[in-house]
Backbone as a printed PyTorch tensor [residue, N CA C, xyz], in Angstrom:
tensor([[[-23.7990,  33.2710,  21.9390],
         [-23.9670,  31.8910,  21.4720],
         [-22.8710,  32.0060,  20.5040]],

        [[-21.8560,  30.7800,  20.1470],
         [-21.2900,  31.2990,  18.8460],
         [-21.3260,  29.9480,  18.0620]],

        [[-21.5540,  29.6620,  16.9300],
         [-21.1440,  28.6110,  16.0760],
         [-20.4390,  28.3510,  14.8700]],

        [[-20.3870,  27.4440,  14.8760],
         [-19.0230,  26.6570,  13.4880],
         [-19.6890,  27.9540,  12.5140]],

        [[-19.0070,  28.3500,  11.8020],
         [-19.6920,  29.1590,   9.9830],
         [-19.9990,  27.9610,   9.6020]],

        [[-20.2390,  26.3290,  10.0190],
         [-21.1140,  26.0710,   8.8990],
         [-22.4040,  25.0210,   9.2070]],

        [[-22.4410,  26.2790,  10.8490],
         [-24.0460,  24.8100,  11.6520],
         [-24.4890,  26.6550,  11.3710]],

        [[-25.6270,  26.2350,  11.3410],
         [-26.8510,  26.8620,  11.3090],
         [-27.9780,  26.8500,  12.5910]],

        [[-28.0850,  27.3490,  13.4790],
         [-28.5140,  27.5430,  15.0060],
         [-30.1440,  26.8710,  14.0110]],

        [[-30.5380,  25.7960,  14.8820],
         [-31.9190,  25.8080,  14.4940],
         [-32.9770,  24.7840,  15.6870]],

        [[-34.3930,  25.5640,  16.0680],
         [-34.6750,  25.7700,  17.1340],
         [-35.5890,  24.5740,  17.3630]],

        [[-35.0500,  23.9400,  18.5100],
         [-36.3110,  22.4210,  18.3340],
         [-36.9720,  22.2320,  19.4330]],

        [[-38.1150,  22.4650,  19.6640],
         [-38.9420,  22.3220,  21.1110],
         [-38.0960,  21.1960,  21.9500]],

        [[-38.4610,  21.6040,  22.8410],
         [-38.4800,  20.5020,  23.7500],
         [-39.2410,  20.0420,  24.0030]],

        [[-38.3610,  18.4880,  24.1450],
         [-39.4770,  17.2280,  24.3500],
         [-39.2180,  16.8690,  25.9800]],

        [[-40.0890,  15.9280,  26.3910],
         [-39.4930,  15.0390,  27.4450],
         [-38.4820,  14.2020,  27.1620]],

        [[-38.7200,  13.2860,  26.2170],
         [-38.0100,  12.5840,  26.1040],
         [-36.6970,  13.1270,  25.3400]],

        [[-35.5790,  12.1590,  25.3850],
         [-33.9210,  13.2720,  24.9010],
         [-33.3650,  12.3260,  23.8170]],

        [[-33.0250,  12.5770,  23.4270],
         [-32.0610,  12.0910,  22.5160],
         [-31.5310,  10.6280,  23.5720]],

        [[-32.0950,   8.8410,  22.2360],
         [-31.4620,   8.1230,  23.6900],
         [-32.5410,   7.6650,  24.8360]],

        [[-33.7690,   8.9510,  25.0020],
         [-33.7760,   7.8450,  26.0380],
         [-35.2040,   7.3590,  25.1800]],

        [[-35.6950,   7.3750,  23.6430],
         [-37.0350,   7.0330,  23.5800],
         [-37.6620,   5.4140,  24.0950]],

        [[-36.5840,   4.5410,  24.4760],
         [-36.9510,   2.8230,  24.6580],
         [-37.4100,   2.9510,  26.4680]],

        [[-37.3110,   4.1580,  26.8160],
         [-38.2290,   3.6890,  28.1870],
         [-39.6060,   4.6440,  27.8650]],

        [[-39.7750,   5.6320,  26.5300],
         [-41.1990,   5.8500,  26.7660],
         [-41.7960,   4.4790,  25.8220]],

        [[-41.0900,   4.2130,  24.9340],
         [-42.2120,   3.6030,  23.8020],
         [-42.4310,   2.1920,  25.0080]],

        [[-43.6680,   1.6230,  24.2960],
         [-43.8980,   0.3730,  24.4610],
         [-42.6210,  -0.7390,  24.1880]],

        [[-43.1270,  -2.2090,  24.9780],
         [-41.9340,  -2.5670,  24.1290],
         [-42.5190,  -3.5840,  23.5120]],

        [[-41.7510,  -3.3620,  22.1240],
         [-42.3740,  -4.6370,  21.2510],
         [-41.0490,  -5.6500,  20.9260]],

        [[-41.8080,  -7.1480,  20.5290],
         [-41.2920,  -8.4250,  20.3500],
         [-41.7550,  -9.0090,  19.1500]],

        [[-40.7640,  -9.2320,  18.1360],
         [-41.0590,  -9.6840,  17.0120],
         [-40.5480, -11.6670,  17.4790]],

        [[-41.3030, -12.1350,  16.4030],
         [-42.0280, -12.9700,  16.1460],
         [-41.0620, -13.6150,  15.1540]],

        [[-40.6820, -13.1680,  14.3010],
         [-39.8500, -13.8660,  12.9750],
         [-39.7230, -12.8910,  12.1090]],

        [[-38.8380, -13.3040,  11.7210],
         [-37.7950, -12.1940,  10.6840],
         [-38.2070, -13.2850,   9.3210]],

        [[-38.7530, -12.5850,   8.1210],
         [-38.8180, -12.9610,   6.9630],
         [-38.3170, -12.2640,   5.7180]],

        [[-37.0560, -12.7730,   5.2280],
         [-35.8990, -11.4980,   4.7150],
         [-37.2640, -11.9320,   2.6080]],

        [[-37.4220, -10.7980,   1.9550],
         [-38.1540, -11.2360,   0.7210],
         [-37.3620, -10.8750,   0.0120]],

        [[-36.8770, -11.9310,  -0.7980],
         [-35.7760, -11.5880,  -2.4180],
         [-37.0000, -11.2540,  -3.3660]],

        [[-36.6760, -10.0890,  -4.2270],
         [-37.2620,  -9.4930,  -5.2930],
         [-36.5340, -10.1160,  -6.6100]],

        [[-37.5360, -10.3760,  -6.7640],
         [-36.6300, -10.4940,  -8.6140],
         [-37.7690, -10.2090,  -9.6670]],

        [[-36.7670, -10.0110, -10.9750],
         [-37.5980,  -9.2390, -11.8630],
         [-38.6650, -10.2570, -12.6000]],

        [[-40.2480,  -9.4840, -13.0020],
         [-40.7950, -10.5400, -13.0210],
         [-40.6670, -10.8000, -14.3840]],

        [[-40.9780, -12.2070, -14.6430],
         [-41.7010, -13.3930, -14.3250],
         [-41.0060, -14.3570, -13.6860]],

        [[-39.4020, -13.7250, -13.0880],
         [-38.7970, -14.6830, -13.0880],
         [-38.7920, -15.8790, -11.0940]],

        [[-39.6860, -14.8850, -10.5020],
         [-39.9800, -15.4670,  -8.9140],
         [-40.1510, -17.3800,  -9.1450]],

        [[-40.7360, -17.5840, -10.2790],
         [-41.0640, -19.0890, -10.7070],
         [-39.9740, -20.0220, -10.5630]],

        [[-39.0440, -19.2100, -11.2390],
         [-37.7860, -19.8440, -11.7590],
         [-36.6290, -20.1280, -10.3570]],

        [[-36.8460, -18.5920,  -9.3090],
         [-35.6930, -18.6660,  -8.5930],
         [-36.1920, -19.2620,  -7.3660]],

        [[-37.7940, -19.5330,  -7.1780],
         [-38.4270, -20.6920,  -6.6410],
         [-37.8870, -21.8290,  -6.3290]],

        [[-38.0800, -22.7070,  -7.7700],
         [-37.3870, -23.5470,  -8.3820],
         [-35.6960, -23.9220,  -8.2360]],

        [[-35.2780, -23.1070,  -8.5120],
         [-33.5940, -22.8330,  -8.4790],
         [-33.9150, -23.1090,  -6.6270]],

        [[-34.3730, -22.7680,  -5.6210],
         [-33.8030, -22.3270,  -4.4310],
         [-34.3130, -24.3140,  -4.1120]],

        [[-35.3650, -24.7320,  -4.3810],
         [-36.1550, -26.0770,  -4.3830],
         [-34.5560, -26.5900,  -4.6780]],

        [[-34.1060, -26.6040,  -5.7860],
         [-33.3780, -27.6020,  -6.4320],
         [-31.9670, -27.3140,  -6.0710]],

        [[-32.0460, -26.3090,  -5.5120],
         [-30.4620, -25.8790,  -5.2810],
         [-29.8510, -26.3750,  -3.9890]],

        [[-30.6340, -25.7060,  -3.1010],
         [-30.1390, -25.7540,  -1.7910],
         [-31.9090, -26.5240,  -0.3110]],

        [[-32.5220, -27.2850,  -1.2350],
         [-33.3490, -28.0710,  -0.7450],
         [-34.9080, -27.2160,   0.2900]],

        [[-34.9950, -26.3080,  -0.1040],
         [-36.2060, -25.2670,  -0.0180],
         [-37.4600, -26.1360,  -0.4780]],

        [[-38.3290, -25.5460,   0.9110],
         [-39.4260, -26.2490,   0.5600],
         [-40.7970, -25.2130,   0.6100]],

        [[-41.6220, -25.4410,  -0.4340],
         [-42.3810, -24.7940,  -1.1030],
         [-43.5770, -24.4460,   0.1540]],

        [[-43.7900, -23.7980,   0.8750],
         [-44.6270, -23.5480,   2.0790],
         [-46.2010, -23.3160,   1.4800]],

        [[-46.3470, -21.9000,   0.6140],
         [-47.7100, -21.6200,   0.3150],
         [-47.3010, -19.9480,  -0.8500]],

        [[-48.2500, -20.0220,  -1.8900],
         [-47.5100, -18.8950,  -3.0210],
         [-48.9320, -18.2760,  -3.1000]],

        [[-49.0510, -16.8890,  -3.3870],
         [-49.8530, -15.6330,  -3.5570],
         [-49.8810, -15.2950,  -5.2670]],

        [[-50.4230, -15.5740,  -6.1700],
         [-50.3650, -14.9120,  -7.3660],
         [-51.4510, -13.7840,  -7.6890]],

        [[-51.2180, -12.5640,  -7.9650],
         [-51.6470, -11.5020,  -8.5500],
         [-53.4560, -11.9730,  -9.3400]],

        [[-54.7460, -11.9810,  -9.2660],
         [-55.4020, -12.6390, -10.0560],
         [-55.8570, -11.8900, -10.7360]],

        [[-55.6800, -10.6910, -11.1060],
         [-55.5630,  -9.9540, -12.0690],
         [-53.9760,  -9.3560, -13.2830]],

        [[-53.9690, -10.6700, -14.3760],
         [-53.1320, -10.6830, -15.0490],
         [-53.5630,  -9.9260, -16.8540]],

        [[-52.6750,  -9.3600, -17.6360],
         [-53.0410,  -9.1450, -18.8190],
         [-53.0070,  -9.8600, -19.5350]],

        [[-53.9650, -10.4690, -20.6520],
         [-53.8420, -11.5590, -21.6990],
         [-52.9270, -11.6510, -21.8260]],

        [[-52.0960, -10.8260, -22.1480],
         [-50.1530, -10.9980, -22.9430],
         [-49.3990, -11.7320, -21.7540]],

        [[-49.8670, -11.0170, -20.5680],
         [-48.7200, -12.1450, -19.7430],
         [-49.3040, -13.4840, -19.6800]],

        [[-48.3240, -15.0170, -19.8150],
         [-48.2230, -16.4330, -19.7230],
         [-47.7440, -16.7020, -18.3160]],

        [[-47.0540, -15.7970, -17.9180],
         [-46.8460, -16.2930, -15.8970],
         [-47.4850, -15.6020, -15.4150]],

        [[-48.1660, -16.6030, -14.2760],
         [-48.1680, -15.9830, -13.4610],
         [-47.9020, -14.5670, -12.7630]],

        [[-48.2360, -13.4560, -11.9370],
         [-47.4060, -12.3850, -11.4380],
         [-47.2850, -13.3170,  -9.8390]],

        [[-45.8800, -13.5770,  -8.8380],
         [-45.3730, -14.1370,  -8.0910],
         [-45.9110, -13.3450,  -6.7260]],

        [[-46.8760, -12.7870,  -6.2150],
         [-46.7650, -12.0440,  -4.7010],
         [-46.2970, -12.5130,  -4.0180]],

        [[-46.2740, -13.4220,  -3.4770],
         [-45.1160, -14.2980,  -2.5950],
         [-45.0160, -15.2380,  -2.5350]],

        [[-44.2740, -16.2130,  -2.4570],
         [-44.1360, -17.7630,  -2.4910],
         [-43.0380, -17.9630,  -1.2110]],

        [[-43.3960, -19.0370,  -0.2880],
         [-43.0420, -18.5750,   1.0220],
         [-42.1910, -20.4390,   1.0090]],

        [[-40.7950, -19.6080,   1.3990],
         [-40.3860, -21.1150,   0.8580],
         [-39.5900, -21.6040,   2.5020]],

        [[-39.5970, -23.0380,   3.3880],
         [-38.8710, -22.9780,   4.1270],
         [-37.6690, -23.6130,   3.8940]],

        [[-36.6750, -23.3360,   4.6780],
         [-34.8900, -23.1680,   4.6950],
         [-34.3340, -22.7090,   5.5320]],

        [[-33.8230, -24.5880,   5.6370],
         [-32.7540, -24.5580,   7.0080],
         [-33.4930, -24.1210,   8.5570]],

        [[-34.8490, -24.1710,   8.6050],
         [-35.3660, -23.9870,   9.6610],
         [-36.4880, -22.4030,   9.4220]],

        [[-35.8350, -21.9820,   8.3740],
         [-35.9320, -20.1070,   8.5010],
         [-37.2430, -20.3190,   7.0900]],

        [[-37.6120, -19.1560,   6.9470],
         [-38.8700, -18.6750,   5.6510],
         [-38.2110, -17.5830,   5.2120]],

        [[-38.5530, -17.9960,   3.7540],
         [-37.7040, -16.6890,   2.8590],
         [-38.7280, -16.3700,   2.0170]],

        [[-39.3670, -15.3220,   1.5970],
         [-40.3390, -14.9170,   0.6290],
         [-39.5160, -14.2390,  -0.1580]],

        [[-39.8980, -14.8670,  -1.7940],
         [-39.5330, -14.5190,  -2.7310],
         [-41.2980, -13.9110,  -3.1570]],

        [[-40.7930, -12.6530,  -4.4490],
         [-41.1650, -12.2110,  -5.1020],
         [-40.7560, -12.1740,  -6.3420]],

        [[-42.0180, -11.3650,  -7.8930],
         [-41.9490, -11.4050,  -8.3100],
         [-42.0560,  -9.7060,  -8.1160]],

        [[-41.4820,  -8.5360,  -9.2650],
         [-40.9600,  -7.0820,  -9.2030],
         [-41.4600,  -6.7000, -11.0380]],

        [[-42.2360,  -5.9010, -10.6880],
         [-43.1030,  -5.4930, -11.9370],
         [-42.1460,  -4.3120, -12.2140]],

        [[-42.2760,  -3.9390, -13.0400],
         [-41.8270,  -3.0150, -14.1820],
         [-41.8620,  -1.4800, -13.1290]],

        [[-43.5550,  -1.1360, -12.9580],
         [-44.0540,  -0.1990, -12.0580],
         [-44.7150,  -0.5860, -10.3070]],

        [[-44.2080,  -1.5780,  -9.7310],
         [-43.6540,  -1.8870,  -9.0690],
         [-42.6550,  -1.1260,  -7.7440]],

        [[-43.4170,  -0.8510,  -6.0590],
         [-42.3270,   0.4640,  -5.9250],
         [-41.8860,  -0.2300,  -5.3540]],

        [[-40.8540,  -0.9880,  -5.0950],
         [-39.3960,  -1.3310,  -4.3380],
         [-38.8490,  -1.2830,  -5.4160]],

        [[-37.7240,   0.1820,  -5.2790],
         [-36.5950,   0.2420,  -7.0290],
         [-36.0390,  -1.1100,  -7.1110]],

        [[-36.0580,  -1.8620,  -8.6150],
         [-34.9350,  -2.3640,  -9.0350],
         [-33.8910,  -2.3930,  -8.7200]],

        [[-33.1640,  -3.6210,  -8.3650],
         [-32.1040,  -3.8480,  -7.3930],
         [-31.7100,  -5.2830,  -8.1720]],

        [[-30.1610,  -5.7460,  -8.0690],
         [-30.0990,  -6.6250,  -8.6550],
         [-29.0690,  -7.3460,  -7.2100]],

        [[-30.1300,  -8.1690,  -6.4010],
         [-29.1730,  -8.5560,  -4.5450],
         [-28.2930,  -7.7590,  -4.8710]],

        [[-28.0980,  -6.6880,  -4.4710],
         [-27.3760,  -6.0440,  -3.8180],
         [-27.2720,  -5.7200,  -2.9500]],

        [[-26.4760,  -5.9560,  -1.9500],
         [-26.2820,  -5.3540,   0.0860],
         [-26.9510,  -6.8130,   0.2760]],

        [[-26.8850,  -7.7800,   0.1340],
         [-27.7510,  -8.3200,   0.7260],
         [-27.0540, -10.5840,   0.6510]],

        [[-25.9640, -10.9410,   1.3190],
         [-26.1160, -12.3480,   1.3180],
         [-26.5890, -12.9100,   2.1960]],

        [[-27.2180, -14.3150,   1.8070],
         [-27.7660, -15.0730,   2.2330],
         [-26.8690, -16.5970,   2.9420]],

        [[-26.4380, -16.5660,   4.2990],
         [-26.1910, -18.0690,   4.4980],
         [-26.2300, -19.5290,   5.1260]],

        [[-26.2780, -20.1700,   4.6290],
         [-26.8370, -21.8080,   4.8150],
         [-25.4700, -22.1600,   5.3500]],

        [[-25.7100, -23.0380,   6.3880],
         [-25.0160, -23.6800,   6.7960],
         [-25.1200, -25.4930,   7.1020]],

        [[-24.1410, -25.9140,   6.9040],
         [-24.1610, -27.4540,   6.6930],
         [-22.4570, -28.0760,   6.5710]],

        [[-22.2500, -30.0110,   6.7040],
         [-21.0040, -30.1110,   7.0260],
         [-20.1640, -30.1020,   5.8780]],

        [[-21.0480, -30.4280,   4.6960],
         [-20.3560, -31.1670,   3.0560],
         [-20.6730, -29.3090,   2.6880]],

        [[-19.3780, -28.6640,   2.6140],
         [-19.8520, -27.4740,   1.5920],
         [-19.3390, -27.9000,   0.1100]],

        [[-18.7780, -28.9230,  -0.0720],
         [-18.4020, -28.9330,  -1.4910],
         [-19.5440, -29.4150,  -2.1040]],

        [[-20.2500, -30.3890,  -1.5100],
         [-21.3400, -31.0600,  -2.0440],
         [-22.4280, -29.7440,  -2.4970]],

        [[-22.6940, -28.8360,  -1.4490],
         [-23.9490, -27.8670,  -1.3890],
         [-23.2470, -26.5040,  -3.1440]],

        [[-22.2000, -26.8540,  -3.2520],
         [-21.5840, -26.0330,  -3.6730],
         [-21.8500, -26.5610,  -5.1440]],

        [[-21.4110, -27.8980,  -5.4800],
         [-21.8130, -28.0890,  -6.5740],
         [-23.0080, -28.3950,  -6.4150]],

        [[-24.1790, -28.3370,  -6.1980],
         [-25.5960, -28.8570,  -5.8770],
         [-25.8790, -27.3840,  -6.7160]],

        [[-25.3740, -26.3070,  -6.3660],
         [-26.2570, -24.6730,  -6.8070],
         [-25.2670, -24.9180,  -7.8880]],

        [[-24.1400, -24.6590,  -7.9600],
         [-24.1060, -25.2750,  -9.6610],
         [-24.8100, -25.4820, -10.5620]],

        [[-24.9190, -26.8060,  -9.9700],
         [-26.0240, -27.4480, -11.3480],
         [-27.3520, -27.0410, -11.4090]],

        [[-27.6710, -26.6370, -10.7800],
         [-28.7870, -26.1160, -10.6060],
         [-28.9090, -24.9550, -11.3760]],

        [[-28.5860, -24.1360, -11.4330],
         [-27.7870, -22.4690, -11.9880],
         [-26.8640, -21.8450, -12.0770]],

        [[-26.7350, -21.6930, -10.4570],
         [-25.5140, -19.9850,  -9.7210],
         [-24.1450, -21.2250, -10.1300]],

        [[-23.6130, -19.3290,  -9.7730],
         [-22.0850, -19.7140, -10.7310],
         [-21.1290, -19.1270,  -9.1950]],

        [[-20.2790, -19.9660,  -9.6450],
         [-19.2570, -20.3990,  -8.2720],
         [-18.5940, -19.0930,  -8.2040]],

        [[-18.4390, -18.6050,  -7.1890],
         [-17.1110, -17.0600,  -6.2630],
         [-16.1550, -17.3240,  -6.0990]],

        [[-14.8920, -17.7680,  -6.6040],
         [-13.9840, -18.2020,  -6.1930],
         [-13.9150, -19.4910,  -5.5240]],

        [[-12.8230, -19.4480,  -4.8080],
         [-12.9040, -20.7490,  -3.9390],
         [-13.4080, -21.1270,  -2.9070]],

        [[-13.5150, -22.2400,  -1.9960],
         [-13.8980, -22.9770,  -0.5920],
         [-12.9450, -22.1770,  -0.4950]],

        [[-13.0880, -21.2960,   1.2690],
         [-11.7700, -20.4310,   1.9430],
         [-12.2140, -21.7430,   3.2240]],

        [[-11.1450, -21.7960,   4.0380],
         [-11.3110, -22.2590,   5.0170],
         [ -9.9510, -21.7870,   6.4120]],

        [[-10.3160, -21.3910,   7.5240],
         [ -9.2600, -21.3420,   8.1740],
         [ -9.9290, -19.8640,   8.8900]],

        [[ -8.1630, -19.0560,   8.6190],
         [ -8.7440, -17.7240,   9.5370],
         [ -9.3860, -16.8100,   8.6390]],

        [[ -9.6960, -16.7090,   7.4860],
         [-10.8710, -16.0540,   6.7910],
         [-11.8770, -16.2610,   6.4490]],

        [[-12.0520, -17.5970,   7.1560],
         [-13.9390, -18.1570,   7.0240],
         [-14.1780, -17.3880,   8.3590]],

        [[-15.7260, -17.7100,   7.8420],
         [-16.7930, -17.7180,   9.4060],
         [-15.9240, -18.7020,  10.7590]],

        [[-15.2640, -17.6310,  11.5020],
         [-14.7690, -18.5110,  12.8760],
         [-13.6370, -19.6150,  12.3160]],

        [[-12.7580, -19.8470,  11.6490],
         [-12.3190, -20.9140,  11.4740],
         [-13.0820, -22.1830,  10.5680]],

        [[-14.1110, -21.6470,   9.7870],
         [-14.7930, -22.8760,   9.2240],
         [-14.7780, -23.0560,   7.5080]],

        [[-15.2170, -23.9020,   6.8430],
         [-15.1290, -23.3430,   5.3870],
         [-16.3070, -22.9990,   5.1430]],

        [[-15.9700, -21.9320,   3.7940],
         [-16.8760, -21.4200,   3.3110],
         [-17.1430, -21.1770,   1.2690]],

        [[-18.0950, -21.6370,   1.2760],
         [-18.1700, -21.4760,   0.0860],
         [-18.9160, -19.9800,  -1.0250]],

        [[-18.5420, -19.7000,  -1.8060],
         [-19.8490, -18.5480,  -2.4110],
         [-20.0780, -19.0850,  -3.4480]],

        [[-21.7860, -18.8400,  -4.1420],
         [-22.2360, -19.2740,  -5.3980],
         [-23.0780, -17.1330,  -5.2600]],

        [[-23.6360, -17.6300,  -7.1200],
         [-24.1550, -16.3270,  -7.2230],
         [-25.4320, -16.5290,  -7.5240]],

        [[-26.6870, -16.5400,  -7.4020],
         [-27.9610, -17.3700,  -8.3810],
         [-28.2970, -16.2760,  -9.3260]],

        [[-28.4850, -16.4340, -10.9600],
         [-28.9950, -16.2130, -11.8200],
         [-29.9700, -14.8420, -11.2560]],

        [[-30.3970, -14.2700, -10.1530],
         [-31.3010, -13.2940, -10.0280],
         [-30.3250, -12.0250,  -9.0820]],

        [[-29.3110, -11.9760,  -9.1460],
         [-28.1820, -11.6740,  -8.0080],
         [-27.6020, -11.7570,  -6.7310]],

        [[-28.4860, -12.6020,  -6.1920],
         [-28.2510, -12.7400,  -4.7730],
         [-26.8410, -13.4680,  -4.3690]],

        [[-25.8810, -13.4900,  -3.1080],
         [-25.3050, -14.3360,  -3.3460],
         [-25.6110, -14.9350,  -1.8190]],

        [[-24.8160, -16.3370,  -2.3180],
         [-24.8250, -17.6850,  -0.9400],
         [-23.8770, -17.9040,  -0.0950]],

        [[-23.6710, -16.9760,   0.5280],
         [-22.2070, -18.1140,   1.2610],
         [-22.7200, -19.5110,   1.7980]],

        [[-22.4310, -20.8010,   1.9380],
         [-22.1650, -21.9800,   1.9920],
         [-20.9430, -22.1040,   2.8280]],

        [[-21.8980, -22.2590,   4.5250],
         [-20.6540, -22.7890,   5.6980],
         [-21.0360, -24.0290,   6.1550]],

        [[-19.2750, -24.1700,   6.3510],
         [-19.5230, -24.9480,   7.5840],
         [-20.7370, -24.2770,   9.3270]],

        [[-20.8290, -25.5250,   9.9270],
         [-21.5180, -24.6390,  11.2480],
         [-20.4440, -24.1090,  11.8020]],

        [[-21.0650, -22.5890,  12.2510],
         [-19.9200, -21.3670,  12.9340],
         [-19.6330, -22.1170,  14.4040]],

        [[-17.9520, -21.9940,  14.7400],
         [-18.2640, -22.2380,  15.8760],
         [-18.2020, -21.4890,  17.1250]],

        [[-17.7560, -21.9600,  18.3400],
         [-18.2590, -20.7790,  19.1240],
         [-16.6070, -19.7520,  19.2330]],

        [[-16.6430, -18.4560,  18.5950],
         [-15.9560, -17.3290,  18.5370],
         [-15.7810, -16.7620,  20.5410]],

        [[-14.1970, -17.1800,  20.3150],
         [-14.3060, -16.5000,  22.0750],
         [-13.8900, -15.4200,  21.7050]],

        [[-13.1430, -14.6840,  20.6190],
         [-12.8320, -13.2800,  20.2880],
         [-13.4400, -13.2270,  19.6420]],

        [[-14.3950, -11.6490,  19.5000],
         [-14.3920, -11.1640,  18.8920],
         [-13.7550,  -9.4630,  18.2820]],

        [[-13.5260,  -8.9630,  17.2310],
         [-13.1780,  -7.4790,  17.0450],
         [-13.9910,  -6.8870,  16.9460]],

        [[-14.2950,  -5.5600,  17.6360],
         [-15.4860,  -4.7270,  16.9970],
         [-14.4010,  -3.7780,  16.0200]]])
């Protein structure tokens, strides 16, 4: 047997399940919900919660704070604040210097809200502390031909504010 010069042979023990066949062997798993967790640098989670309430009409459904805080820390460390927003739940948490997740500034994650009045929603978000990014777009460059505005909150997360998605008859892969 010959191998390309950049590949080394590796002995792989035979298994009953081949690649791509694991779904047959594993038990079916159903998820009942997905709750995105937005991590913001401590102690800004309380401010983020207030911004999302003011800008987007989120309703706080619950909050868990870290019970043991140092005396010099005036704000409670928010482990999770559950917000109801547009029929979904998001979780906002403080991330401390020594927290497990790596600190990032909202990279690689976009939240999309649907409304009939994109202009008013963008204006309200900006008034609450977000920054508008670009102009409101419409037509082929937007979501299935609708209207889309984009804002970035002070914590680095990008929010697309769109008219309700139209049914797309053709989607390019």
